[in-house]
C-alpha positions as CSV (number, residue, x, y, z in Angstrom):
1,M,50.3,42.8,-34.7
2,Q,51.5,43.4,-30.9
3,K,53.3,41.5,-28.4
4,Q,50.8,41.2,-25.1
5,N,52.2,41.3,-21.1
6,I,50.5,38.7,-19.2
7,R,50.3,39.6,-15.9
8,G,48.2,38.0,-13.5
9,I,49.0,34.5,-15.2
10,G,49.9,32.6,-11.8
11,M,46.7,33.0,-11.0
12,T,45.3,29.8,-12.6
13,S,47.8,27.1,-13.4
14,A,48.6,25.4,-16.6
15,R,47.1,22.9,-16.6
16,T,43.5,25.2,-15.9
17,R,44.8,26.6,-19.1
18,D,45.1,23.5,-20.3
19,R,41.9,21.6,-20.0
20,L,40.2,25.0,-21.0
21,V,41.9,24.8,-24.3
22,E,41.8,20.7,-25.0
23,R,38.1,21.5,-24.0
24,L,37.7,23.9,-27.3
25,R,39.4,21.4,-29.0
26,Q,37.0,19.0,-28.4
27,N,34.5,20.5,-29.4
28,G,35.8,21.8,-33.0
29,I,38.0,25.1,-32.5
30,R,41.1,24.0,-34.7
31,S,42.7,26.8,-35.1
32,N,46.0,27.2,-33.0
33,T,46.4,30.5,-33.0
34,V,42.7,31.6,-31.3
35,L,43.6,28.5,-29.0
36,E,47.3,29.5,-28.4
37,Q,45.5,32.9,-27.0
38,I,42.7,31.3,-25.5
39,R,45.5,29.7,-23.5
40,N,47.3,33.3,-22.6
41,V,44.6,35.7,-22.2
42,P,44.1,35.9,-18.2
43,R,40.0,35.7,-17.9
44,H,40.0,35.9,-14.5
45,L,41.4,39.5,-14.6
46,F,37.9,40.5,-17.0
47,V,35.5,38.8,-14.5
48,D,35.1,40.0,-10.2
49,E,37.2,38.3,-8.0
50,A,34.9,35.9,-6.5
51,L,33.8,34.4,-9.8
52,A,38.0,34.2,-10.6
53,S,38.2,30.4,-9.7
54,R,35.3,29.9,-12.8
55,A,36.7,32.1,-15.1
56,Y,38.7,29.2,-16.6
57,E,35.0,27.2,-17.3
58,D,33.4,27.3,-20.5
59,T,30.8,29.0,-19.9
60,A,29.5,32.5,-19.8
61,L,29.9,34.7,-16.1
62,P,28.1,37.6,-15.4
63,I,30.6,40.5,-15.0
64,G,27.6,42.9,-14.1
65,L,25.1,45.3,-14.8
66,G,23.0,42.6,-16.4
67,Q,25.6,41.8,-19.1
68,T,28.2,38.5,-19.6
69,I,31.8,37.5,-20.2
70,S,31.3,35.1,-23.6
71,Q,31.6,32.1,-23.3
72,P,35.3,30.8,-24.6
73,W,34.0,28.6,-27.0
74,V,31.8,31.7,-28.5
75,V,34.8,33.3,-28.6
76,A,37.3,31.0,-29.7
77,R,34.3,30.2,-32.7
78,M,33.6,34.1,-33.9
79,T,37.9,34.5,-33.8
80,E,38.6,32.1,-35.8
81,A,35.9,32.3,-38.4
82,L,36.9,36.3,-38.6
83,L,40.7,35.0,-39.1
84,D,39.7,31.8,-42.0
85,D,38.6,34.5,-44.6
86,F,40.6,38.0,-42.6
87,S,42.0,40.5,-45.4
88,G,42.3,43.4,-44.2
89,E,43.9,45.4,-40.7
90,N,41.3,46.7,-38.9
91,V,38.9,45.0,-36.9
92,L,34.9,46.5,-35.4
93,E,33.5,45.5,-32.6
94,I,30.6,46.2,-31.3
95,G,29.8,45.8,-27.8
96,T,33.3,45.8,-26.1
97,G,31.6,44.0,-22.9
98,C,34.7,43.4,-20.9
99,G,37.1,43.6,-23.3
100,Y,38.0,39.6,-23.2
101,Q,37.5,39.2,-26.9
102,T,39.4,42.5,-27.7
103,A,42.3,40.7,-25.6
104,V,41.6,38.1,-27.7
105,L,41.9,39.5,-30.7
106,A,44.3,42.1,-30.4
107,P,47.5,40.3,-30.9
108,L,46.1,39.2,-34.3
109,V,45.0,42.4,-36.3
110,K,46.2,45.7,-36.9
111,K,43.8,47.9,-35.6
112,I,40.4,47.3,-33.3
113,Y,37.9,50.0,-33.5
114,T,35.7,48.2,-30.4
115,V,32.5,50.5,-29.5
116,E,30.5,50.3,-25.8
117,R,27.2,51.8,-25.0
118,I,27.0,50.5,-20.8
119,R,30.3,53.9,-19.5
120,E,31.3,52.3,-16.5
121,L,32.4,48.8,-18.4
122,Y,34.1,51.0,-21.5
123,Q,36.2,52.8,-18.7
124,K,36.5,48.9,-16.7
125,A,38.0,47.4,-20.4
126,R,39.8,50.3,-21.2
127,Q,41.4,50.2,-18.5
128,R,41.9,46.5,-18.0
129,L,43.8,45.9,-20.9
130,R,45.6,49.2,-20.7
131,D,47.1,47.0,-17.5
132,L,47.7,44.1,-20.1
133,D,49.9,46.4,-22.1
134,I,47.4,46.2,-25.4
135,Y,47.4,49.4,-26.9
136,N,46.3,48.5,-30.6
137,V,42.6,49.3,-29.9
138,Q,40.3,52.6,-29.6
139,F,37.4,53.1,-27.7
140,R,34.7,54.8,-28.4
141,P,31.8,55.5,-25.8
142,G,28.0,55.1,-27.1
143,G,25.5,53.2,-29.6
144,L,25.0,53.5,-32.9
145,A,25.6,56.8,-33.4
146,E,28.8,56.5,-32.1
147,V,30.1,53.7,-34.7
148,C,28.5,55.0,-37.5
149,A,30.9,58.1,-36.3
150,L,34.6,55.3,-36.6
């Protein structure tokens, strides 16, 4: 597991992040570990600057190229479900997108292998995670053939 540098955390107040976490808790997310990750990952860095003020709403938002960043509840539930019965160390993520799910999961597992078919998203996510000092992620651009090569 890895320590994560949370640059950009000053963009939103702790109260805004706490409200999101409380909404997630009210909607059935029980894992304190997952809720802490949702609180700590600077979601506003994963959306366009024009949408940053909406980053901590529990809603999907566009990230360009016809794609969206998943709703925080969905990210939290997928992470919680994975960790419930997780006995391994490595995770394969299909569809990196903007990298938000990857950032939430990275400190909780040893290694993430992630594949993104849209090269622009792949490049931005890779740089964004590097900027956040997240290094336990191996990126691959491409589709099914690249997944099979992992």
